[in-house]
N, C-alpha and C positions, 0 to 999 in steps of 0.2 A: 771200645771200637767208638770210633768218632762218626757223627753225623754223615760226614761226607763217604766215609767206608761204609755206612749202612746204605747209603743210597746206590753207591756203587755195586753193592752187593746185590742188592734188590734187581737194578736194573740187570746185573749178569745171570739172574734167575729168571729173569723174562726171556732170555734167551736172543735178545737184540743188543746187549751191551749199551744199550740206553745212547746211542751214537746217533747222531743227527745226519742223515745225507742231505744231498740237495734238495731234495722234494720237503723234506722235514723244516730246512731252511727257509725255504720262500715261503711254506705256509707259516712259520714264525713270523716272517716280515708283513704277510700279508694279513694277520691277526692283530699285530701292532699297528697296521694302518688303518685296519678296521675301528680299532678302539680309539686312537686319535682323531678319526673321521668321528667319532659316535662324540668325543668330548668335544671339538669344535663346531658341532652343528648344535648339541644342546647348550653348549654354552651359550653360543649366539641366541639361542630362542631365549633363553634365560636373562639375558642383557636386553633384547629387546621387548621383552614383554616387562619387564621393569624400568625401563627408561623411558620406552616410547608407547609404552601401554599396547603394543600391537606385537604380532607374529608372523613369519613368513608361512608359517603352518607345513613345514616341510622337514622339521625335526622328528616326527614321530615315524615317518616314512622313512628316512634316509636311515634312522636309527634302527629301525627294526630291520631293514635290509643288511647294515652291519652286523647287529647280533645275529642273523643267520649266518652271514660270512665268517665270523669270529667262531663262532660255533661249528661249523663244518670244516673250516681250516683245522680246527684245534684238534679234531678227532686223531689226527696223525701223529702230531706232539704227543697227546695223551698216551696212545699206544706206544710210540716209542719209548717214553718216560716210564712207563709202566704205573700209570694214572688212576687206570679204572679199577673198581671193584676187585677184590681178590679173596678168596679161601684160603688165608694161611692159615690158621686153625687146623685145616681139615690138610692143607698141601704139606705141611710140616712135618707130619706125622707117615706120609709115604718116604719110601728109598727116593732117593735121588731120582733114577731112572723111572720112576713111576711118576714122578712129581715132572719130569719133562713129556712122557705121555699125555700126562692129564692136560697140559699146558699145550700141546701138537692138537690133542682132539678139540680141546675147546676153542685154539683158533681156526682150525677147520670147521667148524659150526658157525664162530662167528663170522670167516670168510664166506662162507653160503649165504648167511642173512644179508653181508653186508655186499657181494654180489648183487644180490636181488633188490635190495635197496638201490644201487646203483644204477642198474638197468631201468627201475622204475623211475629215478629222478632223472634219468636221461631222456624218457618218454616223456615227461611231466614237459620239460625243458623243450623238448622237438614241439610237442604241441603248442607251447605258447607261443613260440616262435613262429611254427607254421600259421597259426591262427591270428595272429599281428595284436595279441589283446594288450592294454593296457592299464595299469590302475586307473582308477577313477578319482585321481587327485589333481592338483594342480600341477605337477609334475608330468603328470601322464606318461610314466615311466613304463617303456615296454615290459610284460611281464616274463618275457626271457629272461631279461639282464638279471635280476635278484635270484634268478632259478641256478644261474650258472655257478656259482659258489657251492652249490648244494652237489650239482655234479664234480665238480672237480674236488672237494674237499673230500667226498666218500671215494673219489679215484683214488687220491692221496691216501687214505684211510686202507682201503684193499690192498694197496701196494705197502701199507707198513705190516699189515696182519703177514702178509707174505713174506716180508723180510722176518717178521718174528718166527714163523714156520722153519725159514730155514735155520736160522740163528738155534732154534730150539733142537732141530735135527741133529746139526752140527754138534750140540752139547751133549746128544745121547749117547751114554758110554763112556764117558768121561767122569770123574768125581772131582767137584772142588775142591781144593784144598783146606780153604778157609771158611768152607761154609758147613754149620753143623744142623742136626733135624731137630731143633727145639723152635717152640712158637715163639714168634718175636711180635708183639703188638705195634712196633713202630712202624 
């Protein structure tokens, strides 16, 4: 079995087929943009410190904001591609339908936790917006701006979990012809 077949097989076991929808594609673009912004800002700081022996003193702040954005927008992508930790050594010993039920139960638990986090991140962002808090830095960034990616990223993650649950419900009762119940450490 080739690496591509193993990857496709692992995605099929996750119940979502690893297919990126429009939300995941937007998250991927935002992650790429965040990494590019970090590269430019940090690169500028390195050059200005080396050449002119000075700094704009914004790379830490903007880099931190971009790190948060990339982390939260990456959650939905990680879920869609099955990149989170799994217990394959345990799951592989279960019959296929028991594996599907186990994934559904785990996703329901994850959905509950993610929904609570989404609610709390929304409340945090709303509070920062209503109070008008700003960062105590040269940029004086309104604190609701860097909090928005937390809300949007967690919302995309919640939708990815729901998509996974629906995919696993559809997979229940079917037996994949190319799957074997053997442990695979890859």
